[in-house]
C-alpha positions in Angstrom: 19.7 13.2 2.8 16.7 13.1 5.1 16.4 11.2 8.3 14.0 8.3 8.8 10.8 9.0 10.7 10.6 7.1 14.0 7.4 6.8 16.0 5.2 8.3 13.3 2.0 7.8 15.3 3.3 10.3 17.8 3.6 13.1 15.2 0.7 15.5 15.5 -2.0 15.7 12.8 -1.7 18.8 10.7 -5.0 18.3 8.8 -7.7 15.8 7.7 -8.9 15.6 4.1 -12.6 15.4 4.9 -13.3 18.1 2.2 -12.6 15.5 -0.5 -15.5 13.2 -1.5 -15.3 9.4 -0.9 -15.2 7.0 -3.7 -18.8 6.0 -4.3 -19.6 2.5 -2.9 -20.8 1.5 -6.4 -17.2 1.8 -7.7 -15.8 -0.4 -5.0 -17.4 -3.7 -5.9 -15.1 -6.3 -7.5 -16.9 -6.0 -10.8 -16.5 -2.2 -10.8 -12.8 -2.4 -9.9 -12.2 -4.8 -12.8 -13.9 -2.5 -15.2 -12.0 0.6 -13.9 -8.6 -1.0 -14.4 -9.6 -2.3 -17.8 -10.2 1.3 -18.9 -7.4 2.9 -16.9 -6.6 5.8 -19.4 -4.1 8.5 -18.6 -3.9 9.9 -15.1 -1.3 11.2 -12.6 -0.8 9.8 -9.1 -0.9 12.3 -6.2 2.3 10.8 -4.7 5.3 9.6 -6.7 7.5 8.9 -3.6 8.5 9.7 -0.1 10.6 12.7 -1.1 14.4 13.0 -0.5 16.2 9.7 0.0 17.5 8.5 3.4 21.0 7.7 2.3 23.3 7.3 -0.7 22.6 3.7 -1.6 21.6 2.2 -5.0 17.9 2.1 -5.9 16.3 -1.4 -6.2 13.2 -2.5 -8.0 10.4 -3.9 -5.9 6.8 -4.8 -6.1 3.9 -5.2 -3.6 0.5 -6.9 -4.0 -2.5 -4.7 -3.2 -4.8 -7.6 -2.3 -8.5 -6.6 -2.4 -10.5 -9.3 -0.8 -13.9 -9.9 -2.3 -16.8 -10.3 0.2 -19.8 -10.4 -2.1 -20.3 -6.8 -3.4 -18.1 -5.5 -0.6 -14.3 -5.6 -0.4 -11.5 -5.2 2.0 -7.7 -4.8 1.7 -5.4 -7.3 3.2 -2.4 -5.7 5.0 0.5 -6.9 7.1 2.5 -5.6 9.9 6.2 -6.2 9.5 8.3 -7.7 12.3 10.4 -5.3 14.4 13.8 -6.6 13.5 13.8 -6.0 9.8 16.3 -3.6 8.2 13.8 -1.5 6.3 10.4 -0.3 7.5 10.5 -2.5 10.6 7.2 -2.7 12.5 5.3 -0.8 9.8 2.0 -1.7 8.1 2.6 -2.7 4.6 1.4 -4.7 1.6 2.9 -8.1 1.0 5.9 -7.6 -1.3 9.6 -7.1 -1.7 12.6 -6.8 -3.9 12.5 -8.0 -7.5 14.6 -11.1 -7.8 16.5 -12.2 -11.0 14.2 -15.1 -11.6 11.1 -13.0 -11.5 9.6 -12.4 -14.9 8.2 -9.0 -14.0 6.7 -7.0 -11.1 3.5 -9.1 -11.2 5.6 -12.2 -10.6 7.4 -10.6 -7.8 4.2 -9.4 -6.1 2.6 -12.9 -6.4 5.7 -14.7 -5.1 6.1 -12.4 -2.2 2.4 -12.6 -1.2 2.6 -16.4 -1.2 5.9 -16.4 0.8 4.8 -13.8 3.4 1.1 -14.6 4.0 0.5 -17.9 2.2 -1.8 -16.3 -0.5 -1.9 -19.0 -3.2 -2.0 -17.8 -6.7 -5.2 -19.6 -7.8 -7.1 -17.3 -5.3 -5.6 -14.1 -6.9 -6.8 -12.3 -10.0 -4.4 -9.5 -11.0 -6.5 -6.6 -12.5 -3.8 -3.9 -13.0 -0.9 -1.9 -11.6 -0.6 1.6 -10.1 2.4 3.9 -11.0 5.7 3.1 -9.3 6.3 4.7 -5.9 9.9 5.4 -4.7 10.4 5.0 -1.0 12.8 6.9 1.2 14.9 3.7 1.4 15.5 3.7 -2.4 13.0 1.0 -3.4 11.1 1.7 -6.7 7.9 -0.1 -5.9 5.2 -1.3 -8.4 1.9 -1.7 -6.7 0.1 -4.7 -8.3 -3.6 -4.6 -7.7 -5.5 -7.9 -7.4 -8.9 -9.3 -6.5 -8.6 -12.1 -3.9 -11.4 -14.7 -3.7 -11.9 -16.3 -0.3 -11.6 -18.7 1.3 -7.9 -18.7 2.0 -5.9 -19.6 5.1 -3.2 -17.0 5.9 0.1 -18.6 6.7 2.5 -15.9 8.0 6.2 -16.0 7.5 7.3 -15.4 11.1 10.6 -13.8 10.1 8.9 -11.0 8.1 5.3 -10.7 9.1 4.1 -10.1 12.7 0.4 -9.9 11.8 -2.1 -9.8 8.9 -5.4 -8.0 8.9 -8.1 -6.7 6.6 -9.5 -3.1 6.4 -12.7 -2.2 4.5 -11.9 -0.7 1.2 -14.7 1.8 1.7 -12.9 3.1 4.8 -9.6 3.5 3.0 -11.2 5.2 0.0 -12.8 7.9 2.1 -10.5 10.9 2.6 -12.2 11.8 5.8 -10.0 9.0 7.2 -6.8 10.4 5.6 -4.8 12.5 8.0 -1.8 14.6 7.1 1.3 15.0 9.3 4.3 17.3 8.9 7.6 16.6 10.5 10.9 18.5 10.5 13.9 16.2 10.3 17.5 16.8 9.4 16.8 20.3 8.4 14.0 19.4 6.0 10.2 19.3 6.2 8.5 16.0 5.3 4.8 15.3 4.9 3.1 12.0 5.2 -0.4 10.5 5.3 -1.9 8.2 7.9 -5.1 6.1 7.9 -5.3 4.6 11.4 -7.5 1.5 11.8 -8.0 0.2 15.3 -4.6 -0.7 16.7 -2.9 -0.5 13.3 -1.3 2.8 12.2 -1.3 2.8 8.4 1.1 5.5 7.2 4.0 6.4 4.9 4.4 4.5 1.6 1.5 2.2 2.2 -0.9 5.1 2.9 0.5 7.1 -0.1 -0.1 4.1 -2.4 -3.7 3.8 -1.1 -4.2 7.5 -1.7 -3.0 7.0 -5.3 -5.6 4.2 -5.6 -8.2 6.7 -4.3 -7.1 9.2 -6.9 -7.4 6.6 -9.6 -10.8 5.3 -8.5 -12.2 8.8 -8.0 -11.9 9.5 -11.7 -15.0 8.9 -13.7 
């Protein structure tokens, strides 16, 4: 068992991955993203999960939407900050998403439902282009990241119980490892490493940062 990380933004930076090349801008257009997912091929994600689990509780299937908002030939990623009272990952930056419910046909259905419930992202503005490999969080969620192109305009409608804020970050920023910072923390007798990608007042870290890094790994491949 490993303890949860609290106040991650206060943990010192152990290194920055500026030695790795950014994804070329030409691969980050909506058309290029569609083409890359259409020819995904075999590849291995860099991160499969958070590491050892926080407690002995059953695993649960979950899904998140990775909403890439098209702005002409540029793109941004829509992220949320969870409210502080939630049981899991309170106050953290995350993708819209949640637990797979019995009525959901698959992970895509879960991601679309949760995005509509949490941020009011209606489905006719969302084009699913593919999925990344599952990611297992320290809180026992086995998460399928569902990647989609979002066509503006849309009016965010936040669920005040779950979502404190929604904001966009340029995809080009997130796909440049010069903005990926590594942290190492000792907790409960174990060493745990995590990534962060700070953007203004928002501290993107943990599972969200790891899934973005897996997206970087995928898009970096020719």
